[in-house]
N, C-alpha and C positions, 0 to 999 in steps of 0.2 A: 284703600289707601295705596297710593304710590312710596316705594322705597326710595330713599338718600343713596347718595353716592357721595364717599369721601372721598375728598379729590388728597392726595398725596405730594402735587406735582409743588407746590409750596415748603414742603420738610425737604422734600429731593435738593432742591433750588438753594434751600438754605446751607442743608448738611455740603452739596459741593462746595461752595461758596467759603463755606469752614475748613473745608479742606485745604484748599488752595492758599487760605490765610492763617495755614499752621503755617509756611514759609519765615513769616512775620514771628517769631518766637512764639508760637502756639498761640495767640489774641484772635486765631478762627473758633477757640470754645465757648465765644459769645454768639456766634451764628448756629454752630451746633447745640447747645446748650438749646437758643429759642428754637429749632427745629422738631431738638425731641420736646419741649413743652408741650411745642403744639402737636404734636404726634398723640401725644399720653393723653392731652386734655382731649381729644378728637374722639379717642378708641374708648375713655370713660364714657363719652355721652352715646357712641355706641354700646357698649357693655351695657348702661343704662337702661335703652330700649332699643334690644338687638332685632326687633322684628321689624322696626323703620329705616334699618340699612341692609344693603347688598352685602352677602356674605364674601364676596369677589373686593369689592371694595375697603373692608374690612381688613382680608389678608395684604393688600396692597400697601394701607395704612402703616399696618404692623412691620411688613419688610422696609419702611421709609423708615420708620423708628428705630427697627435694627442698625440701619446703615448712617441712623443721625448719632445714634450711642458709640457706634464705633468709629467715628471720626470725631465724636465727642471725648471720649477716651485716649487716640492718637494726641489729640490738642491738648489734652489737659498733660500727656507725660512730656510731648516737645516741651509744652509752657513751663514742667518744672525742673527737664533737664537746660533750660533756659536760662532761669533762675538763678539753681544751683553753678553753673558755665559762669554768672556774674555773680555768684560769689564767691567761688573759689577763686577765679582769677583775677575780677577784678573789672570794672565798667572801662577803665584808662586801659591797661592793658590789650581789652577787646578792641577799643577805639584805634591804638596804635597797630594794632595787625592786619584790621582794615584799612587803615592809610597807608601801609606796607602793600598788600593784594592790590591794592586801587593803582600805588604806582610801579610793579609789576605789570600790570594790565596794559596801562599807558607806557611802557617802554617795550614793549610786544608789539606795540602795533607801530 
């Protein structure tokens, strides 16, 4: 019987997109969480039937899972910081600061 390969590409793509979305208040945790879940489920399948999967592809998927987990943690920390900042400073003050920065940028041009 031919051994199957685990393809970690989708996990990497979702994790990297999650890292890019970290700039939006930590909302990339959604994509990173999906990537982690996919990697975890594929690894469970491989552990249930290790003779059906290539060792190299299992190692690659494990690496992808670690990358997704790290990006998930980064996003969650950033999300918590964003929530804390909104709670302590207030949404109106954040929007006022943003407006002032935009005006300064326009005056600089």
